[in-house]
KOLMARRO-958960 format. One record per residue: residue number from 1; residue in one letter; x, y, z of N, C-alpha, C in turn. Coordinates in Angstrom, 2 decimals, decimal comma, always signed. Layout:
// KOLMARRO-958960
NUM | A | X | Y | Z | X | Y | Z | X | Y | Z
...
END
This chain:
// KOLMARRO-958960
1 | X | -3,97 | +12,24 | -15,39 | -4,04 | +10,83 | -16,01 | -3,06 | +9,89 | -15,35
2 | X | -3,54 | +8,58 | -15,23 | -2,69 | +7,53 | -14,73 | -2,14 | +6,85 | -16,04
3 | X | -0,94 | +6,74 | -16,06 | -0,21 | +6,27 | -17,30 | -0,20 | +4,74 | -17,09
4 | X | -0,07 | +4,02 | -18,21 | -0,11 | +2,54 | -18,17 | +1,02 | +2,03 | -17,35
5 | X | +2,26 | +2,54 | -17,52 | +3,37 | +2,14 | -16,67 | +3,06 | +2,22 | -15,17
6 | X | +2,57 | +3,45 | -14,91 | +2,12 | +3,53 | -13,35 | +1,23 | +2,51 | -12,91
7 | X | +0,31 | +2,19 | -13,76 | -0,73 | +1,09 | -13,37 | +0,05 | -0,28 | -13,22
8 | X | +1,02 | -0,46 | -14,14 | +1,65 | -1,84 | -13,96 | +2,53 | -1,72 | -12,77
9 | X | +3,25 | -0,64 | -12,29 | +4,07 | -0,69 | -11,17 | +3,18 | -0,76 | -9,96
10 | X | +2,17 | +0,24 | -9,82 | +1,44 | +0,39 | -8,74 | +0,45 | -0,79 | -8,37
11 | X | +0,33 | -1,76 | -9,26 | -0,55 | -2,84 | -9,22 | +0,17 | -4,10 | -8,75
12 | X | +1,41 | -4,06 | -8,62 | +2,32 | -5,12 | -8,28 | +3,30 | -4,86 | -7,14
13 | X | +2,92 | -3,96 | -6,26 | +3,88 | -3,76 | -5,08 | +3,99 | -4,87 | -4,22
14 | X | +5,03 | -5,10 | -3,44 | +5,24 | -6,09 | -2,48 | +4,92 | -5,65 | -1,06
15 | X | +4,78 | -6,58 | -0,32 | +4,54 | -6,37 | +1,13 | +5,73 | -5,55 | +1,75
16 | X | +6,91 | -5,82 | +1,34 | +8,06 | -5,13 | +1,87 | +7,96 | -3,63 | +1,38
17 | X | +7,69 | -3,40 | +0,26 | +7,51 | -2,02 | -0,27 | +6,32 | -1,26 | +0,42
18 | X | +5,28 | -1,99 | +0,63 | +4,12 | -1,24 | +1,23 | +4,54 | -1,05 | +2,83
19 | X | +5,26 | -1,95 | +3,37 | +5,84 | -1,66 | +4,74 | +6,67 | -0,40 | +4,70
20 | X | +7,60 | -0,26 | +3,86 | +8,38 | +0,87 | +3,66 | +7,48 | +2,23 | +3,61
21 | X | +6,56 | +2,10 | +2,74 | +5,66 | +3,30 | +2,52 | +4,85 | +3,71 | +3,79
22 | X | +4,30 | +2,58 | +4,41 | +3,58 | +2,95 | +5,66 | +4,45 | +3,68 | +6,75
23 | X | +5,66 | +3,12 | +6,83 | +6,50 | +3,74 | +7,80 | +6,87 | +5,11 | +7,48
24 | X | +6,95 | +5,51 | +6,19 | +7,22 | +6,84 | +5,78 | +6,10 | +7,76 | +6,26
25 | X | +4,83 | +7,05 | +6,09 | +3,52 | +7,75 | +6,45 | +3,42 | +7,90 | +8,02
26 | X | +4,43 | +7,27 | +8,81 | +4,38 | +7,66 | +10,23 | +3,94 | +6,35 | +11,08
27 | X | +3,77 | +5,41 | +10,50 | +3,47 | +4,07 | +11,25 | +4,65 | +3,25 | +11,46
28 | X | +5,51 | +3,68 | +12,29 | +6,84 | +3,21 | +12,38 | +6,91 | +1,57 | +12,77
29 | X | +5,94 | +1,11 | +13,48 | +6,08 | -0,29 | +13,90 | +5,37 | -1,28 | +12,99
30 | X | +4,65 | -0,76 | +12,07 | +3,90 | -1,61 | +11,12 | +4,77 | -2,45 | +10,19
31 | X | +4,34 | -3,73 | +10,04 | +5,22 | -4,61 | +9,14 | +4,16 | -5,61 | +8,47
32 | X | +4,05 | -5,55 | +7,14 | +3,14 | -6,44 | +6,42 | +3,85 | -7,74 | +5,99
33 | X | +3,03 | -8,79 | +6,09 | +3,56 | -10,17 | +5,78 | +3,23 | -10,50 | +4,25
34 | X | +1,97 | -10,20 | +3,89 | +1,60 | -10,41 | +2,49 | +0,80 | -9,19 | +1,96
35 | X | +0,80 | -9,05 | +0,66 | +0,05 | -7,98 | +0,07 | -0,54 | -8,60 | -1,16
36 | X | -1,81 | -8,19 | -1,47 | -2,40 | -8,67 | -2,69 | -3,25 | -7,30 | -3,26
37 | X | -3,09 | -6,99 | -4,45 | -3,67 | -5,94 | -5,17 | -5,15 | -6,31 | -5,33
38 | X | -6,13 | -5,40 | -4,91 | -7,49 | -5,50 | -5,01 | -8,00 | -4,87 | -6,19
39 | X | -7,65 | -3,61 | -6,48 | -8,16 | -2,89 | -7,49 | -8,03 | -1,38 | -7,32
40 | X | -8,51 | -0,53 | -8,24 | -8,56 | +0,96 | -8,01 | -9,73 | +1,52 | -7,58
41 | X | -9,64 | +2,27 | -6,60 | -11,00 | +2,86 | -5,97 | -11,42 | +3,97 | -6,90
42 | X | -12,70 | +4,35 | -6,64 | -13,31 | +5,50 | -7,38 | -12,52 | +6,84 | -7,47
43 | X | -11,72 | +6,96 | -6,41 | -10,87 | +8,21 | -6,37 | -9,46 | +8,01 | -6,83
44 | X | -9,23 | +6,91 | -7,40 | -7,95 | +6,65 | -8,11 | -6,96 | +6,11 | -7,27
45 | X | -7,21 | +5,59 | -6,13 | -6,09 | +5,09 | -5,26 | -6,14 | +3,55 | -5,54
46 | X | -4,87 | +2,86 | -5,44 | -4,74 | +1,61 | -5,56 | -4,91 | +0,83 | -4,22
47 | X | -5,71 | -0,15 | -4,17 | -6,05 | -0,63 | -2,94 | -5,54 | -2,10 | -2,76
48 | X | -4,90 | -2,24 | -1,75 | -4,25 | -3,68 | -1,36 | -4,82 | -4,19 | -0,02
49 | X | -4,96 | -5,53 | -0,10 | -5,21 | -6,18 | +1,13 | -3,91 | -6,78 | +1,72
50 | X | -3,68 | -6,44 | +2,96 | -2,36 | -6,91 | +3,57 | -2,57 | -7,71 | +4,81
51 | X | -1,64 | -8,57 | +5,17 | -1,65 | -9,26 | +6,37 | -0,59 | -8,85 | +7,35
52 | X | -0,84 | -8,85 | +8,61 | +0,25 | -8,51 | +9,55 | +0,08 | -9,29 | +10,81
53 | X | +0,95 | -9,41 | +11,77 | +0,99 | -10,01 | +13,00 | +0,48 | -8,95 | +13,99
54 | X | -0,67 | -9,22 | +14,54 | -1,20 | -8,28 | +15,68 | -0,47 | -8,51 | +16,98
55 | X | -0,79 | -7,71 | +17,92 | -0,02 | -7,68 | +19,25 | -0,21 | -9,02 | +19,86
56 | X | -1,32 | -9,72 | +19,70 | -1,56 | -11,08 | +20,31 | -0,99 | -12,16 | +19,43
57 | X | -0,25 | -11,94 | +18,38 | +0,49 | -12,66 | +17,54 | -0,36 | -13,36 | +16,48
58 | X | -1,73 | -13,01 | +16,50 | -2,64 | -13,53 | +15,54 | -2,38 | -12,80 | +14,05
59 | X | -2,57 | -13,46 | +13,03 | -2,61 | -12,80 | +11,74 | -3,76 | -12,14 | +11,43
60 | X | -3,63 | -10,89 | +11,18 | -4,90 | -10,02 | +10,93 | -4,70 | -9,42 | +9,43
61 | X | -5,87 | -8,94 | +8,88 | -5,94 | -8,47 | +7,56 | -6,44 | -6,94 | +7,56
62 | X | -5,95 | -6,11 | +6,71 | -6,56 | -4,80 | +6,59 | -6,25 | -4,33 | +5,21
63 | X | -6,74 | -3,10 | +4,75 | -6,48 | -2,58 | +3,55 | -5,54 | -1,39 | +3,68
64 | X | -4,80 | -1,23 | +2,67 | -3,91 | +0,00 | +2,56 | -4,24 | +0,62 | +1,08
65 | X | -3,86 | +1,87 | +0,99 | -4,22 | +2,59 | -0,22 | -3,01 | +3,25 | -0,65
66 | X | -2,72 | +3,20 | -1,92 | -1,46 | +3,74 | -2,60 | -1,89 | +4,77 | -3,63
67 | X | -1,16 | +5,87 | -3,77 | -1,47 | +6,87 | -4,90 | -0,07 | +7,56 | -5,05
68 | X | -0,16 | +8,45 | -6,07 | +1,12 | +9,19 | -6,43 | +0,77 | +10,65 | -6,09
69 | X | +1,68 | +11,37 | -5,40 | +1,54 | +12,77 | -5,15 | +1,77 | +13,49 | -6,57
70 | X | +0,79 | +14,17 | -6,98 | +0,78 | +14,83 | -8,34 | +1,86 | +15,91 | -8,42
71 | X | +2,20 | +16,53 | -7,28 | +3,23 | +17,45 | -7,30 | +4,70 | +17,07 | -7,32
72 | X | +4,93 | +15,91 | -6,54 | +6,28 | +15,43 | -6,37 | +6,53 | +14,15 | -7,21
73 | X | +5,41 | +13,48 | -7,53 | +5,65 | +12,12 | -8,13 | +5,94 | +10,91 | -7,26
74 | X | +6,01 | +11,32 | -5,81 | +6,36 | +10,37 | -4,84 | +5,02 | +9,44 | -4,61
75 | X | +5,27 | +8,18 | -4,44 | +4,33 | +7,09 | -4,05 | +4,05 | +7,35 | -2,57
76 | X | +2,60 | +7,38 | -2,22 | +2,15 | +7,46 | -0,92 | +1,30 | +6,39 | -0,52
77 | X | +1,59 | +5,85 | +0,75 | +0,88 | +4,59 | +1,23 | +0,20 | +5,09 | +2,48
78 | X | -1,02 | +4,66 | +2,67 | -1,71 | +5,05 | +3,98 | -2,93 | +4,02 | +4,09
79 | X | -3,40 | +4,08 | +5,30 | -4,54 | +3,21 | +5,66 | -5,88 | +3,96 | +5,25
END
């Protein structure tokens, strides 16, 4: 079960927090400029749209997904 406090926290993550999380996932060079919560997927992941500066210096947009590891309680961020 997803607790109300988890929903409150996981739906208000910052671009900086998501950047830290994606780096833990192994994407060491990635850095997000903005983040906007979109909703919760059918599989229970929290979906964000984020912007970042691409190699050509253009601002691009993608989605990242956040969930909680049920065994450790750690927040996981991935594409």
